C-alpha positions as CSV (number, residue, x, y, z in Angstrom):
1,X,0.0,0.0,0.0
2,X,2.8,2.4,0.8
3,X,4.5,1.8,-2.5
4,X,1.4,2.5,-4.5
5,X,0.9,5.9,-2.7
6,X,4.6,6.8,-3.2
7,X,4.4,5.8,-6.9
8,X,1.3,8.0,-7.5
9,X,2.9,10.9,-5.7
10,X,6.1,10.5,-7.7
11,X,4.2,10.5,-10.9
12,X,2.3,13.7,-9.9
13,X,5.6,15.5,-9.1
14,X,7.2,14.4,-12.3
15,X,4.2,15.6,-14.3
16,X,4.3,19.0,-12.5
17,X,8.0,19.3,-13.3
18,X,7.3,18.7,-17.0
19,X,4.7,21.4,-17.0
20,X,7.0,23.9,-15.3
21,X,9.9,23.1,-17.7
22,X,7.6,23.4,-20.7
23,X,6.4,26.9,-19.5
24,X,10.0,28.1,-19.1
25,X,10.2,29.0,-22.8
26,X,7.8,32.0,-22.2
27,X,9.4,33.1,-18.9
28,X,9.7,36.9,-18.9
29,X,7.2,37.5,-21.8
30,X,4.8,39.6,-19.7
31,X,7.3,42.4,-18.9
32,X,8.2,42.6,-22.6
33,X,4.6,42.8,-23.6
34,X,4.0,45.5,-21.0
35,X,7.0,47.4,-22.2
36,X,5.7,47.3,-25.8
37,X,2.1,48.3,-24.8
38,X,2.9,50.9,-22.2
39,X,3.6,53.8,-24.6
40,X,0.2,53.2,-26.3
41,X,-1.6,53.1,-23.0
42,X,0.0,56.3,-21.9
43,X,-0.8,58.1,-25.1
44,X,-4.5,57.0,-24.8
45,X,-4.6,58.1,-21.2
46,X,-3.2,61.6,-21.9
47,X,-5.4,62.0,-25.0
48,X,-8.5,61.2,-23.0
49,X,-7.6,63.7,-20.3
50,X,-6.9,66.3,-22.9
51,X,-10.3,65.7,-24.6
52,X,-12.0,66.1,-21.2
53,X,-10.1,69.4,-20.6
54,X,-11.3,70.7,-23.9
55,X,-14.9,69.9,-23.2
56,X,-14.6,71.5,-19.7
57,X,-13.2,74.6,-21.2
58,X,-16.0,74.8,-23.8
59,X,-18.6,74.3,-21.1
60,X,-17.0,77.0,-19.0
61,X,-16.9,79.5,-21.9
62,X,-20.6,78.7,-22.8
63,X,-21.8,79.1,-19.2
64,X,-20.0,82.5,-18.9
65,X,-21.5,83.6,-22.2
66,X,-25.0,82.6,-21.1
67,X,-24.5,84.4,-17.8
68,X,-23.4,87.5,-19.7
69,X,-26.5,87.3,-21.9
70,X,-28.8,86.9,-19.0
71,X,-27.3,89.9,-17.2
72,X,-27.3,92.1,-20.3
73,X,-30.8,91.2,-21.5
74,X,-32.6,92.1,-18.2
75,X,-34.8,95.2,-18.2
76,X,-32.8,98.4,-18.3
77,X,-29.5,96.7,-17.7
78,X,-26.4,98.9,-17.9
79,X,-24.0,98.7,-20.8
80,X,-21.3,96.6,-19.0
81,X,-23.6,94.3,-17.1
82,X,-23.1,91.3,-19.4
83,X,-19.3,91.7,-19.5
84,X,-19.2,92.1,-15.7
85,X,-21.3,89.0,-15.1
86,X,-19.2,86.9,-17.6
87,X,-16.0,88.1,-16.0
88,X,-17.2,87.3,-12.5
89,X,-18.1,83.8,-13.6
90,X,-14.8,83.2,-15.3
91,X,-12.9,84.4,-12.2
92,X,-14.7,81.9,-10.1
93,X,-14.7,79.0,-12.5
94,X,-11.1,77.9,-12.2
95,X,-8.4,77.4,-14.7
96,X,-10.0,75.2,-17.4
97,X,-10.3,78.2,-19.8
98,X,-6.9,79.8,-20.2
99,X,-6.3,83.2,-21.7
100,X,-9.9,84.4,-21.6
101,X,-9.0,87.8,-20.1
102,X,-6.6,88.8,-23.0
103,X,-9.5,89.9,-25.3
104,X,-12.0,89.6,-22.5
105,X,-15.7,88.6,-22.9
106,X,-17.7,90.8,-25.2
107,X,-21.4,91.5,-25.1
108,X,-23.1,93.4,-27.9
109,X,-26.7,94.7,-28.1
110,X,-27.9,94.7,-31.7
111,X,-30.9,96.8,-32.7
112,X,-32.0,97.2,-29.0
113,X,-33.6,93.7,-29.4
114,X,-30.8,91.1,-29.4
115,X,-27.9,90.5,-27.1
116,X,-24.8,88.4,-28.2
117,X,-22.0,87.5,-25.8
118,X,-18.8,85.8,-26.9
119,X,-16.2,84.3,-24.7
120,X,-12.9,83.0,-26.1
121,X,-9.7,81.5,-24.8
122,X,-7.7,78.2,-24.9
123,X,-8.2,75.0,-23.1
124,X,-5.9,73.8,-20.4
125,X,-3.1,71.8,-22.0
126,X,-2.2,68.4,-20.5
127,X,0.1,67.5,-23.4
128,X,2.9,70.0,-24.0
129,X,2.7,71.8,-27.3
130,X,-0.9,71.0,-27.9
131,X,-3.2,74.1,-27.8
132,X,-6.9,74.1,-28.5
133,X,-8.8,77.4,-29.1
134,X,-12.2,77.7,-27.5
135,X,-14.9,80.2,-28.5
136,X,-18.5,80.1,-27.4
137,X,-21.3,82.5,-28.2
138,X,-24.8,82.9,-26.6
139,X,-27.7,84.9,-27.9
140,X,-30.8,86.3,-26.3
141,X,-33.5,89.0,-26.6
142,X,-33.6,92.1,-24.5
143,X,-36.5,92.4,-22.0
144,X,-38.7,95.4,-22.7
145,X,-42.1,96.7,-22.0
146,X,-44.6,96.3,-24.8
147,X,-48.1,97.6,-24.8
148,X,-51.0,95.6,-26.2
């Protein structure tokens, strides 16, 4: 009985050794595969972060332009109410939109009926040397009293 157990155990050890020896041919393949794929993974990671930064900059510029239109279109609003509102929003919004203060937001009232506010700048750059221009415009009508 003892011999039969030892014999089975010895066959199992021998089979395991053969499996280990057969797997030795691919030993170290995982680090090589990782080294080949890592640049692609990093490029995709930084590209996705850059795309997100561009969308956040566009959203920030559009919200500032809409805030400017809402302030400028109110009943008997002053001439600089829209620009002041957009500037206040952009100062509080953070750094997703870069360079917005160089030309500054512009709000124009056309024909005493329509208001147009434009905010422009650049998105925050995650990848050096990559620069995306952002410009968003919002439109609205001026509130006024009309008699029936």
